[in-house]
C-alpha positions in Angstrom: 0.0 0.0 0.0 1.3 3.5 -0.9 1.8 5.9 1.9 -1.2 8.2 2.6 0.6 11.6 2.8 -2.7 13.5 2.8 -4.1 11.6 5.8 -0.8 11.9 7.7 -0.6 15.6 6.9 -4.2 16.1 8.3 -3.2 14.3 11.5 0.0 16.4 11.8 -2.0 19.6 11.3 -4.4 18.6 14.1 -1.4 18.2 16.5 0.2 21.5 15.7 -3.1 23.3 15.6 -3.7 22.2 19.2 -0.3 23.7 20.2 -1.2 26.9 18.3 -4.6 27.3 20.1 -2.9 26.7 23.5 -0.7 29.8 22.9 2.1 28.2 24.8 5.1 26.1 23.9 4.8 24.1 20.7 6.8 22.0 18.3 7.1 20.7 14.8 5.9 17.5 13.0 7.9 16.6 9.9 7.1 13.8 7.4 9.9 12.3 5.2 10.8 9.4 2.9 14.1 8.2 1.5 14.3 11.2 -0.8 14.0 13.8 1.9 11.4 15.9 3.7 7.9 15.6 2.3 5.9 17.9 4.5 6.5 20.0 7.6 4.1 21.5 10.2 4.6 23.6 13.3 2.6 25.4 15.9 3.0 27.1 19.3 5.9 29.1 20.5 9.6 28.5 20.6 9.9 31.2 23.3 6.9 32.3 25.4 9.2 35.0 26.9 9.7 36.7 23.5 6.6 35.4 21.7 8.6 33.7 19.0 6.9 31.0 16.9 8.2 27.4 16.7 9.0 26.5 13.1 10.4 23.3 11.4 13.7 25.1 11.3 13.8 26.0 15.0 16.7 24.3 16.8 15.6 22.1 19.7 17.3 19.7 22.0 17.1 16.1 20.6 17.7 14.6 24.0 18.2 10.8 23.7 17.5 10.7 20.0 21.2 11.8 19.9 22.4 8.3 21.0 22.5 6.5 17.7 24.8 9.2 16.2 27.5 8.0 18.6 26.9 4.4 17.6 27.4 5.4 14.0 30.6 7.3 14.8 32.0 4.2 16.7 31.1 1.8 13.9 32.7 4.1 11.3 35.8 4.2 13.4 35.9 0.4 13.6 35.8 0.4 17.4 35.3 -3.3 18.6 31.9 -3.5 20.4 32.9 -6.8 22.0 35.9 -5.3 23.9 35.5 -4.4 27.6 35.3 -0.8 28.7 38.4 -1.2 30.7 40.5 -1.7 27.5 40.4 2.1 27.2 39.1 3.4 30.5 41.6 1.9 32.9 40.3 4.0 35.9 36.9 2.3 36.0 36.3 -0.1 38.9 36.5 -3.7 37.9 32.7 -4.4 37.6 32.3 -1.6 35.1 35.6 -2.2 33.4 34.6 -5.8 32.5 31.4 -4.8 30.7 31.6 -5.0 26.9 31.1 -1.7 25.0 28.2 -3.2 23.0 26.4 -4.1 26.2 27.1 -0.6 27.6 25.3 0.8 24.5 22.4 -1.6 24.2 21.4 -1.1 27.9 22.1 -4.7 28.9 25.4 -4.0 30.7 23.9 -3.3 34.1 25.6 0.1 34.3 24.0 2.4 36.9 22.6 5.6 35.3 24.6 8.6 36.3 21.7 11.0 36.9 19.7 8.5 39.0 22.8 7.7 41.0 23.4 11.4 41.7 19.6 11.8 42.6 19.8 9.0 45.1 22.6 10.8 46.8 20.7 14.1 47.0 22.3 15.8 44.0 19.5 17.3 41.8 19.6 17.3 38.0 19.8 21.1 38.1 23.2 20.9 39.6 26.0 22.1 37.3 28.4 19.2 36.8 31.2 18.9 34.3 32.1 15.8 32.3 35.0 15.1 34.6 32.9 15.4 37.8 30.3 13.0 36.3 33.1 10.5 35.2 34.6 10.7 38.7 31.4 9.3 40.2 31.4 6.4 37.7 34.9 5.6 38.9 33.5 5.1 42.4 30.6 2.8 41.6 31.0 -0.3 43.8 28.9 -2.6 41.6 26.6 -3.0 38.7 22.8 -2.8 38.9 22.4 -6.2 37.4 24.7 -8.9 35.9 25.6 -8.0 32.2 23.3 -9.6 29.7 20.5 -10.4 32.1 18.3 -7.3 31.8 17.6 -4.3 29.7 17.5 -1.3 32.1 17.8 2.2 30.6 21.1 3.9 31.4 22.9 6.9 29.9 26.2 5.9 31.4 27.3 3.6 28.6 26.9 6.4 26.1 28.9 8.8 28.2 31.6 6.2 28.5 31.3 5.5 24.8 31.9 9.1 23.9 35.0 9.2 26.1 36.3 6.1 24.4 35.7 7.6 20.9 37.5 10.8 21.9 40.5 8.9 23.3 40.8 6.8 20.1 40.3 9.7 17.6 42.0 12.5 19.6 39.0 14.7 18.5 36.2 16.3 20.5 33.0 14.5 19.8 31.2 17.8 19.1 33.5 18.2 16.0 32.6 14.7 14.8 28.9 15.4 15.2 29.3 18.6 13.2 31.2 16.8 10.5 28.8 13.9 10.2 25.8 16.2 9.8 27.6 18.7 7.7 28.5 16.0 5.1 24.7 15.7 4.6 24.1 19.5 4.4 22.6 19.5 7.9 23.5 21.5 11.0 23.7 19.5 14.3 25.4 21.0 17.3 26.6 19.5 20.6 26.7 22.2 23.3 28.4 20.8 26.4 26.2 22.6 28.9 23.0 24.5 29.2 24.9 27.8 29.5 26.4 27.5 26.0 24.5 29.6 23.5 22.8 27.8 20.6 21.4 30.5 18.2 17.6 30.3 17.9 17.3 27.4 20.4 13.7 26.8 21.6 13.3 27.3 25.3 12.1 24.1 27.1 9.0 24.4 29.3 7.1 22.3 31.8 3.7 22.9 33.3 3.4 23.6 37.0 -0.3 23.5 37.6 -1.8 26.1 35.2 1.5 27.9 34.5 4.4 27.1 32.2 7.9 27.2 33.7 11.3 27.2 32.0 13.1 23.9 32.3 16.7 23.6 33.5 19.2 20.8 33.3 22.6 21.3 34.9 24.5 18.2 33.9 27.1 18.2 31.2 25.5 17.4 27.8 27.0 14.3 26.2 26.5 11.8 23.4 23.7 10.3 25.6 21.4 13.2 24.7 23.1 16.5 24.0 22.6 17.2 20.3 20.6 20.3 19.2 19.1 20.8 15.8 15.9 21.5 14.0 13.0 19.1 13.2 13.6 19.6 9.5 17.3 18.7 9.9 16.5 15.6 12.0 14.0 14.5 9.4 16.7 15.0 6.7 19.1 12.9 8.8 16.5 10.1 9.2 15.8 10.2 5.5 19.6 9.8 4.7 19.6 6.9 7.3 16.8 5.2 5.4 18.5 5.7 2.1 22.0 4.9 3.3 23.3 8.2 1.8 26.8 9.5 2.3 28.4 8.6 5.7 25.2 6.7 6.7 25.6 4.0 4.0 24.6 0.6 5.6 24.2 2.2 9.0 20.5 1.6 9.6 21.0 -2.2 9.2 24.0 -2.2 11.5 22.3 -0.1 14.2 19.2 -2.3 14.2 21.0 -5.7 13.9 19.7 -8.1 16.6 21.2 -7.7 20.1 20.9 -10.6 22.5 20.6 -11.3 26.2 22.9 -13.9 27.7 20.2 -16.6 27.3 20.1 -15.9 23.5 16.8 -14.1 23.4 16.5 -10.8 21.5 16.2 -7.4 23.0 14.1 -4.7 21.2 16.7 -2.1 22.2 19.6 -2.1 19.7 22.3 0.6 19.3 20.5 3.8 20.1 17.3 2.6 18.3 14.3 0.6 19.4 12.7 -2.0 17.1 9.0 -2.4 17.5 5.9 -2.8 15.2 2.7 -1.0 14.3 0.2 -3.6 13.2 2.1 -5.8 10.8 4.7 -3.1 10.0 8.1 -3.2 11.6 9.1 0.2 12.9 12.3 1.7 14.3 12.6 4.7 16.5 13.7 6.4 19.7 12.4 9.0 22.1 14.1 11.9 23.9 13.4 13.7 27.1 15.1 16.6 28.8 13.6 19.1 31.2 11.1 20.9 29.0 11.7 18.9 25.8 10.0 15.8 24.6 10.6 14.2 21.2 10.2 11.1 19.1 11.5 9.8 15.8 9.8 6.8 14.0 10.8 5.1 10.8 9.2 2.3 8.8 12.2 0.9 6.9 10.4 -1.5 4.6 8.3 1.4 3.3 11.0 4.0 3.4 9.0 6.6 5.4 9.0 8.2 8.8 8.0 11.0 11.1 9.8 13.3 13.5 8.1 15.1 16.4 10.1 17.7 18.3 8.6 19.8 21.1 9.6 22.2 23.8 6.8 21.1 26.1 7.0 18.5 28.8 4.4 16.2 27.3 4.5 12.7 25.8 5.7 12.7 22.1 5.4 9.0 21.3 1.7 8.9 20.9 1.4 11.9 18.6 4.3 10.5 16.4 2.6 7.1 16.3 -0.8 8.5 15.3 0.9 10.3 12.4 2.8 7.2 11.3 -0.3 5.1 11.6 -2.2 7.6 9.3 0.7 7.5 6.9 0.8 3.7 6.7 -3.0 3.3 6.7 -2.8 1.3 9.9 -5.2 1.2 12.8 -3.7 2.3 16.1 -3.4 -0.6 18.6 -6.2 -1.1 21.0 -5.5 0.7 24.3 -5.0 -1.7 27.2 -7.5 -2.3 29.9 -5.0 -3.1 32.6 -5.7 -3.8 36.3 -4.9 -0.5 38.1 -2.9 -0.2 41.2 0.5 -1.0 42.8 2.1 -4.4 42.2 5.3 -5.8 43.6 7.5 -8.9 43.2 7.7 -11.3 46.2 11.4 -10.3 46.8 13.7 -7.5 45.7 13.0 -3.9 44.7 10.8 -4.7 41.7 7.5 -2.9 41.6 5.0 -1.5 39.0 2.1 0.9 39.1 -0.5 0.6 36.4 -3.2 2.8 35.1 -5.6 1.4 32.5 -3.3 2.2 29.6 0.2 2.7 31.0 2.7 1.3 33.4 5.5 2.7 35.6 8.0 -0.1 36.3 10.4 1.1 39.0 9.9 4.6 37.6 10.2 3.8 33.9 7.0 4.8 32.1 5.6 3.0 29.1 2.2 3.0 27.3 0.3 -0.3 27.3 -1.8 -1.8 24.5 -3.5 -5.1 23.9 -1.2 -7.7 22.4 -3.9 -9.6 20.5 -3.5 -12.7 22.6 -5.3 -11.7 25.8 -2.3 -9.9 27.2 -0.7 -6.5 27.4 2.4 -5.1 25.8 4.3 -1.9 25.8 4.7 0.4 22.8 8.3 0.7 23.9 9.8 4.2 24.1 12.7 2.2 25.6 11.5 -0.8 27.7 9.9 -3.9 26.2 7.1 -5.2 28.5 4.8 -8.2 27.9 2.4 -9.1 30.6 -0.5 -11.5 31.3 -3.1 -10.9 33.9 -3.7 -13.7 36.4 -6.9 -12.7 38.1 -7.2 -9.2 39.5 -4.2 -9.4 41.7 -1.3 -10.8 39.8 0.7 -10.0 36.6 3.3 -12.2 35.0 5.5 -11.8 32.0 8.7 -10.3 30.6 9.9 -6.8 31.6 13.2 -5.8 30.0 13.9 -9.4 29.1 13.4 -10.7 32.7 10.6 -12.9 33.7 8.7 -11.2 36.5 5.7 -12.1 38.7 4.1 -9.1 40.4 1.3 -9.2 43.0 -1.0 -6.5 44.1 0.1 -4.7 47.2 -2.6 -5.2 49.9 -4.3 -2.0 50.9 -3.6 -2.6 54.6 0.2 -3.1 54.2 2.0 -1.5 57.2 5.5 -0.2 57.3 7.9 -2.9 58.4 9.4 -1.7 61.7 12.7 -3.3 60.7 13.2 -0.4 58.3 13.0 2.2 61.0 16.3 3.9 61.9 19.3 5.8 60.4 21.1 4.2 57.5 24.4 5.2 55.9 26.2 4.1 52.7 29.9 3.7 53.7 31.2 4.3 50.2 29.4 7.6 49.4 28.4 8.8 52.9 24.7 9.1 51.9 22.3 8.8 54.8 18.6 8.1 55.1 16.5 8.2 58.3 13.3 6.1 58.2 10.8 7.1 60.9 8.1 5.1 62.6 5.4 7.4 61.5 5.8 6.3 57.9 8.1 9.0 56.6 11.8 9.2 55.6 14.4 12.0 55.7 15.9 11.5 52.2 19.1 13.2 50.9 17.1 15.2 48.4 18.5 17.7 47.8 21.5 17.7 50.1 20.3 18.6 53.6 17.3 16.4 53.4 13.6 16.3 52.3 10.9 14.4 54.2 9.1 11.9 52.0 5.9 10.0 52.8 6.6 6.3 52.4 4.3 3.8 50.6 4.8 0.5 52.6 5.3 -2.7 50.6 5.3 -6.3 51.9 8.5 -8.0 53.2 10.6 -5.1 54.5 10.2 -2.7 51.6 8.8 0.8 51.0 8.6 3.4 48.2 9.8 7.0 48.8 8.3 9.7 46.6 10.3 12.8 45.6 9.6 15.6 43.1 12.1 17.9 41.4 10.5 20.2 38.8 8.5 18.0 36.4 10.3 14.8 37.3 9.3 12.3 40.0 11.7 9.8 41.7 10.3 6.8 43.6 13.2 4.8 44.9 12.5 1.5 46.6 14.0 1.1 50.1 14.4 -2.6 50.9 16.1 -4.9 53.4 18.5 -7.4 51.8 19.4 -10.8 53.1 22.2 -9.3 55.2 19.7 -6.9 56.9 21.3 -3.9 55.1 19.2 -1.2 53.4 19.3 -1.1 49.6 18.1 1.8 47.5 16.9 1.0 44.0 15.3 2.6 41.0 15.0 1.2 37.5 18.2 3.0 36.4 20.4 2.7 39.5 20.6 0.0 42.3 23.9 0.4 43.9 23.4 2.2 47.3 24.0 -0.3 50.1 23.4 1.1 53.6 24.3 -0.1 57.0 22.4 0.8 60.2 23.8 3.7 62.2 23.7 3.4 66.0 
């Protein structure tokens, strides 16, 4: 079936018209094929402060859509993906040094995510931290979050380390490599290294605080994990060249999406900075991106040679708008929304929990949309994390989450805080402290100095904390391990190991 450009354009127009009517931040929706950009639409404001419109040529932060560019640069340089990180980064502690570069990039390496590790120690994402300060924390990690090859858990750390490796091998700043790769295709990508660096015309990122829009801020060093800035039109031009294999991107889409496997031989949907999924019977490839005030998505249907880019400077989901435009383009029906059992579920042991609404899931803080799988179960439309679940009555879910078989039971409404959790706890390696109180609260290191969080008790010596910083929510699980120490775990970082104080 030929692509329905008129139907897709109508859907794209609906999306941007809603942004325009809102008179707030906006974005651009760009349709493309192997030959280049076909149609582009935009609405809303790139800057509320200065009443500047968002256009398809407005630079925006790509966020994690940036990742696959580093993979391309590494592949072009012939860097062996099966070599351990320690081959180049000799300062890394042994658990990290032994992880293969390929696993660091495909999220199966068990590498703790830098930002979540900082969060758990009370350092907010608004803190200004350089590349060297962030790398210094990685060099202090005592362990991995999981054994390499056993689980796909989203982490930016492997991409930060991959950038460092590329720069060591080439002797060139990665920002120059990004500019050269895009420039060879007549495109203008930039890699600013921090939020203070000026990018001419850059859209301001916004998030909604109740009824008001607020400017987003991100203090960490920008890296290959998500730092590139460029326009929606340029990103669509890049994706078109990726589809066609033009210039420096010859053969790269096939190499980026080649199957990646867990240790047991099963395939992961997450490849080298791209996620492989499907829309109806059509195989699709894409990736999302999120920074404070920016939400984006890129989707490609390789067999048909078409795709869509959605870039926004508003803190709202971008996958669903992108998917509806692609569905219109392909003449596909959108998958039926899930009717999942709602509430909080938890594994019998460990820090693994999930909270479900009828059409979405938060697994240890990682959010994904859920749809019917056509076989009586639920599956994610993975932005990052592949989830496939079956319902066993009203109170149990079983299936695969990130390649790991999980069984989750509903948390009883009358669950009380386990008194064994009460007390002061300290991590000897980092000095981080948490005080859990009998009244069901905890003094958390967030930000440094402490924030009181109400705890959600879970069975068997566990509880969820709940912390907000700007538009982002952190819900670390506090749990007693077999040695009666206190562990702190999120989806992206599970390395704090605390001992009782006094």
